[in-house]
N, C-alpha and C positions, 0 to 999 in steps of 0.2 A: 643515199644518193639522190632521191628525188627532192629531199629538202634541201640538199646541196645546190641542185640545178634550180630550184624555186629561188633561192636566196640569190644565186649568181645572175638569174635573168630578171626577177621581179624588183629586187632590193640591191643592184650591183653596187652602189657607192656604201652600202653599210655591210658588205660581204664579210670583211675580216673583222668587225666588231661583233657580228651575229655568229659567226662560225670561228670563234677564238680557238686556241689549242685546248682550253679548258672544256670548252662545249663539245669539241670533237672527241677528246679524251672521254668525257661522260658518255656520249653516244656509243662510242665502241665498247666501253665497259657494259652498257646496258644490253648490247647487241651479244657480247660473249656471255653475259649472265643469262639472258633469255635462252640462248642455244643451249647452255648447261641445263636449265630449268626443263626446257623441251626434251632434252635426252633423258633426264630423270623420269619425267612424267610418262614418256613412252616405254622406257625399260621395266619400271615397277609392274604394270600390268602384263608385260610379257613374261616376266618371271613367275607370274602366278598362273599362266597357262598350263595344261597338262597335254602331253602328246602321247596318244596311245596307238596310232595306227602307224603310218608311214613317218619316216623322218627325213624323206627326200623333198627338197624344196624346189620346185619348178620355176625358177627365177635365176636372174643373172647374180644377185647377190642375195644375203640374208635380209630381205626387207622384213619390216615388221607386219605388214599386210599380208606377205607371203606366209609368214608363221601361222596367221590365223586360219589359213586354209587348210593345214595339217593338224591343227589344234582340235581336240574334242571337247574341251572345257576351259572356261575363263575368258571367252571372246568378248562377252558383254562389257566388261569393265574396259577392255581395250579399246572397242569402238566408242564408248561414253567418252573417254579421255581424248579420243582423236577428234570427236565432234566439239568438244569443249575447247581443245587446243587449236583446232582450225579456226575457230571464232577468234580467240585471243590472239594467237600467234601468226595467223595467216590472214584472215579477213580484214582485222583492224589495220595492220601495216598496209595491206593491199587498198583499202579504201583511202588512208592517208595519202599513199602515192597516186591514186586517181584525183583526190582534190588537189594535190599540189600540182599535178599536170594540167588540171582544168584551169587553175590560176595562171600557169605558165602560157597556156594556149590564149587566154584572154589577153596577156600582155603582148604576145607575139602578133595576134590579129590587129592590135593596136599600133604596131611598128609601121612607119609609113613607107620606107624603103623595102623593096623586094630583097634586095641582098642582105638587108638586116634580119628580115624575117627568116630567111633561109640559114643564115648563120646561127640565129637563136635556136631554130627548130632542130638544127643538126647537132647542136651540144645535147640535147636530150632525146632525140629519136632513137638512138643505140639503146640506151637504157630502159627506154619505154618499150621496145622490142623484147628485150631479154625479160623483163617483167612479165609481159604477156605470156611469153612462151613458157616461162617458169609456172607462174600461177595456173595458166589453163591446164598444163600436163600434170601438175600436182594435185589439182582440183579433181581431174579425170580419175587419177589413181586411188585417191583416198574417199571421195565424197560420191562418186557414181554407184548406183546399184549394182549388182551382179548380173551378168547375162551369160550367154553360152561363149561369147567372145572375150570375155572379161579377162581370163588368164593371159592371152596373147596381148590384148590391149595394155593390160597392167605393166606388162614387160617392155613394151614399146614406150609407153608414156614414162615409166620409171627410167628408162634408159636416156630419154630426152631430157627430164628435169634433173636426174642425178648426175649424168656425164655430159651432154651436150651443151646445156646452158652454162654450166662452170668453163667449159672450153671455149665457148663464143666469147665470154666477157674479156679475156686478154686480147683476143683477135680484134673484136669491135673496137676496143678502147686503143689498141695500139694503131690501128689502121687510120685513126683520125689524127695521129701524129705525122706531120709533114715528112720529117726524116725517114720514119718508117715506111711511108708510101714511096718515097724516092728510092729507097733500097730494094722495096718489092718490085717496083718498076724496072729498076736496073738488073735485078735477078731474072725477071721475065724476059728481058731484052736479050739478055745473055744465053738464056735457054733457047729463045726463039731463034736467035742467029746462028747456033751450032748445030 
């Protein structure tokens, strides 16, 4: 999405030649492949953990990190995989997104009209907000050291990045559509008038 916004704002005349169907299909296949690889990398170390005490997970769902809290052996490999994976599949895409948005901001600041700047920034501000919310909460769950509040914070942050962020995506992107905005305004006026 960050690359799409970069091409749309920084190279608008070349948008269709740069992001052709073939290129978009390649990106989509790469994302699906990396997601599958991610699942394998996390699942294998979890299968090697042994659970000798409690089998009750104090979490909203069976999260990988929550399993490490009830495991008595095999956590080291999991944490090693998480740190390597965090670098490859989280930090690298995040840095690429930040580079993309820094170039977008450079172009936006060069736009002469205020209306043009607002329109260009509004096309990427929603995605930037979702990226920041997702990466900050996911990083807090998996990379921050344990503390006496970490169980509660892990649950809250996991709830944010696993449910709230995906729910925000359709809401944010659909509210940018004028037809959806008009329908929501009509719905609110009908409820307000009755």
